[in-house]
N, C-alpha and C positions, 0 to 999 in steps of 0.2 A: 504494500500500500504506500503510494507516494504521499508527499505532504500537500499535493495540489487537489485536495478535496475539502468539502465543507467542514470536515472534522478538524482540519488544521486551523481554519478560521475560528471555530469555536474555542479551540485550545488557546489561541492567541487573544481571546476576548474581543474579537472584532465583529462577531455576528450581530446584525441589526434586528434579527427576528422577522425579516420581511416576508419570508415564505417562498421566495423565488425558486430556491433549490428543490423544494418539495414538488412543485409542479413540473419542473424541467427534467428531473431525473428519469431517464428512460427505463430504469429497472425498478422504480418505486422502492428504492433502497434507503430512503430517508423519511423519517416520521418526525412530527413536531410535538414537543412536550413542553409543559410549563415547569420551569425550575422554581419550585416553591420558595427556596431560600432567597433567591435573587428577584423573584417576581417578574420574570421575563420568559419569553418563548425561546427554546433552544432546539435546533434540529439534531437528531440522533442518526448516525450512519450505521446501517446494517452491513458489515464488512463481507458477510457471506453473499449478499445480493449484489454488492457493488462490483462493477467490472473495471473500475479505475479509469473511466472515460474522461473524467475531469470537467464534465459539463457543469456540475454544481459549483465548482470553483470559478469557472469562466463567467457564470451569470451572477455571481455573488457581488453585491455592491459594498460588502463589509470591509474587504481588504483593499479594494482599489476601485476608483471610478476615474477613468481617463477623460476628464471634462473637455480638454482641448480637442481630442480626437472625436469624441461624441458630438461636440458642437459642430465640428466640420461636417460630420456625416448627416446630422439632423437638420441643421440650419444653414449649412454651406459656408460657414465662417467661424473663426474663433471669436470668443466674446471680447467686446470692447469695454464692458462694464463689469469689473470683478465682483461688485456687490450684488447685482441682480441678474447678471448673465445677459445673453442675447434677448432682445425684445423688439417688437414692432410698435406697440402703443401701450399706454398705461391709462387705467380708468378708475373711477369710483362708481359703484352701481348697486342696485338692489332689485329684487323681484317686484314686479308690479302686482303680484298677488299678496295681499296683506297678511293672510294666514301663514303663507310660506315665509314671508319676510320676517314675521314676528316669532314664529315657532322654530325656525331653523337657525343655524349659527351665522351671525354677521350678514344678514340681508337675504339669505336663502338663495344666493345666485347659483351655486352648484346644483342644488335640487331643481331649480327652475330650468337650468341648462339641460339637464338630463331628461326632464319631462318633455321639453321642447324637442329634443333630438329624437326621442321615442315617438312622439306624436307625428313628427315630420318624416318618420321612417328613415332618418339619417343613420340610426343605429338600431340594432335588434335587442340590445341589452347593455347593462353597465355593471362593471365590477365595483361594488360598494360594500359597506359594512354596517351591520346592525348588532345589537346585543342579543345574545341567545335567550329564547323564551324560557328554557328550562334551567339555564345558568346565567342570570341577568348581569353578572359581573364579568362575564367573558364575551369577547366580540365574536361575531360570525361573519366572515367575508362570504359573499355570494354574488351570483349574477342576477340582478334585478331586471325583469322583463315587463313590468307594469308600472303605471304611475303610483299605485298604492305601495308597491315594494320600494320605489324610489323614496317616497315620503317616509316610509318606515325606517329607512336607513339614514335619514337626515340627522343633523347635529354632529358635532365633533365627538370623538371618543378619546378621552385622556387616559388611556391605558395602552399597553402593547397590543398591536394589531398586525397579524400575519396576513395582510391583505392578499398577497400574491399566491397564496395557496389556491385561490379561485381561478388562477390562470389555467389550471388544468381543465376546468369546464369550458373555457374559451377554446383551448386546443382541441377539445373533443366535440365542439359545436359543428353544426352542419356547414357545408361548403357555401360560401357566399355571405354568411352572416357577419355582421360588423358590430364592434363594441367600443364603448368608452371605458376607460379605466380611471378610477379615482384613488389617489394615494398621497402619502407624504413623500418628501424627497427620496428617502431610502427605497420606497416602493417603486416610484417612477424610475429611479436609477437602475434598479434591478430589472425592471421590464425593458428598458432601453438596452441593457446588456444582453438580455435574453433574446431580444429581437435580432441581434447581430448574428446569432447562430441558429435561429429557428425562423425561417422565412414564413411559415404558416402563421405563426403568432403575429408577426409584423403585418401581414396582409389582413388579419382579422381585427386589428386595433385601429380605429379611426381617430380617436382623440385620447390624449393623455392629459388628464385634469389634475393639476397639482394643488396641494394645500401648503401654505407657509407653515414652517415648523421651527420652533426654538428648541424644544425637546419634548419627549413624551414620558410622563411619569410611569413607573412600573406598577404592578398590581399591589405592591405593598403600600403604595400611596393611598389608594382607595380604601384598603383595609384599615389603614391608620385613621382615616377620617371616620369610618364606621365605628371603630373602637372608641374614638373620642366622643362619639354620640351615644355610645352604649348599645350599638346595633350589631346583632349577629348577622353574618352574611346569609344565613338560611332564612332570615326574616325579611330579606329584600325581595320584593315582587318585581319591581322595575327600577332601573336607574338610567338617567340621562345626564350627561355632563354639561350640556348647553341647551339653550332655548329660553322661552319666556322673555323675549326682547333682547336688548343688547346692553352690556356685554354678556348678559345671560346668567342663569343660575343652574346649579346642580339640583336635579329633582329626584328625590328618593321616595318611591311608593312602597309601603310595607304590606306584608300579608295581612296585618291587622286592619288595614284600610287607612292608616295614618299617612299623611303626605308631608314631606319635609322639603324646604327650599333653602339652599345654601348659596346666597348671592355673591359672596366674595371669597370663596374658598381658595381660588388660585393665587390671590395676592399675598398669601402667607407663605407657607412652606414650599409649595410647588414652584412659586415664582422665584424662590431663592435656591432652586436646584436641589432641594431635598427630594429624595425618591427619584432622582434622575439616573437612569441606567448609565453605566460607565461609557458604553459605546456612544451614547448621545453626546457626551462631552467631546467626542472626537469628530463630529460631523461638521462639514464645511459648507453644506448646502441648506440654506434656510428658505430661499424663495422658490425652491423647486425649479432649478435652472433648466432642466431638460423636458419640462412639460410643454404642451401646446398652449395652455392657458393656466396661470397660477393665481390662486385666490388667498386673501388673508384679511384679517381684521383691519379696519381703517382707523388706526390710532393717530388721529390728527387733532390738533387743538380746536379747529373750526367745527369738528364733529363731536366734541365732548358732551354736548347736550342731547345727542341723539340717543333715544331709548328703544328704538325699534330695530335698527341694524342696517349697516352698509358694508360693502366689501371693497378692498383694493384689488384690482385685477391687473395682471401683466400678460398681455397677449404676445406669444413668442413665435407662432407659425401663421402662415397665411390661412390655413384651414381654421385655426382657432379664431383668428380675426374675423373671418367671414361668418362664422357661427354667431359671434357676438353681435355683429351688425344685422344679421337676419333676425335675431331675437329682438333687437331694438326696433327694427322696422315694423315688426308685428306687435309692438307695444307689450312685450313680455317682460322686458327689463328696462330700468332706468339706467342711463349710461352717460357719464360726463368724463371727458378726456382730461387727464392731468399729466404733469411732468414726471419723469423718472426720479427727480429730486424729491417729489412728494412721497413716492413709494419708499425711498430711503429714509425720509424723515419719519414716516409712520412706523418703520421697522428698525429704527436706529439701534436700539439696545440689542435686539436679536442679531442684527448684521454685524455689530461690533464683536459680539460673542463668537459668531461663526467665522468671521473673516480676519479680524485684527488680533483677537486674544487667543485664537486656536493654536498658533504655532508655539506660544509660551505654555499653554495648557498641556499640549502633547508631550512636553518634556517630563511630565509626571507619570507617564505610562511606559511600560516595557515594550509593548507593540503598538504601532500606530498605522492607520491606513495611508496609502499614498494620496496626497492632495496636491493638485496643481492649480487651485483656484482660491488661494488665500493671500493675505497681506503679511508683511513682515512685522513681527512683534518687537516692542521695545522693552526697556528695563521695567517700567511701571506695569506693563502687561503681565510680567512674570509674578508680581505680587498679587494683582487682581485675580490671576488664574487660580490662586489657592482657594478662594471662597467656594466656587461651584464644586471643585474637587473634594474639599473637606466635607461640604454638606452632603454630597453624594455618598461619601464613605461613611459618614455618621449614620445616615438613614439606612444603610445596607447592613448595619450591625444590629442584631436583635437586642442586645443589652442597651446600646445607646438609643435605640428607638423607644425603649421604656422610659429612659431619662427625658427624651425629647417630648414624649407624650405628657409628661408632668411639668415640663418647663413652661413658665408663663410666656405668653406671646410677646410681651414687652421685652423680656430678657433675650429672646431670640432676635428681636429687632435690634436691640443694642449690640449684640454680638456681630450682626451683619452690617451695622451702620458704617463703620470705617470703610469697608469694601464698597458699599453702596455709594458713598460720597465720592470716593476716588474714581469709581467706575463712571459716575455721571459726568464728572469733570473731564475724564479721559474721552468719553464719547463726544462731548461737546468740542473738545480740542481736535480730535482726529477727524470728526465729520462736520467741522464748522461750516464748510461751504454748502452743506446740505441743510443745516439746521438754522 
């Protein structure tokens, strides 16, 4: 057995849990399991079934994504903007359907786009994710083929999602069927790598819909919140991480009939990188640079009073651009063009974390992925890099999690305050031309 299999990626701690290897393995030699200790998905290789073809390693975005080459292949040119990648236009928009806008994450644009594409017969289905009905704390990637299923899969999932396990259903679909795929940067990057070696997959995927991502909390994060509330996971009937306007609330429905809303749960521990998987700390793609269209929250001062929801959009391909314009023409979405600087302004903290601070942060790890789309770190970045790394380590330790559970929120804020102040000043200094 060579080291060019997914087993080596897992051993190096570089697996993103995206699920690409599961669907592309020709011998079905890989299964996905949940590592309960770390709260993440991990692929397991059956060496008896494995023929050492190396496909799982080739499609894996965990150990390497050659952004320069992939940009050339997909968009015909290398990126001129290291922060957001290649793009055609940038927009702010929202669904014109009020229920979709209010109940989905940040304006409901992805939901509206998929419904429109289905209705117009542009696609036959979409790779999306919902929470399992029998296990409401676990995600379920699937191919949605109806409007009802698209809506069922709406809202963000702030837990590990192996979206690309559903690529197998696309590969096994009928000839001539076309699909959209929705995912975070690691998912889209894995799909783009898979399309390089599987022409059938490439022919079947019409649109790659990306979601901006700073990081995704592990399953331990959700469990931590439930423990703080005194809720056993068996008592949870339904859980949604976003919805109810913008920026939204976590909604927990219990078997007893009780309903709980947590409006600001992200701003505490999750926002400080507690419960962040180690691999997320090594990711250099926040805008989903290889998508046809990428969507994210519109964190802009002029939209601070918005309580319903709008999205930032970055169209990157002609097909994506045409789809947005067709939707606007038929009054399905509201669309206002903005500058790339506005996109950077809205995502400044995340982009600084991904692009400027990553080189420094990577020095804290034994194995790191190959990145060719980041900026050089300076001395202050090395100090700032300690905060997310330490917080991730603290929350990955069972004993320290007990301490964290009992720690007053003010104490946690004081502990993180020096890093926060320096980081804010650093972002302003480094991205001054955009802010």
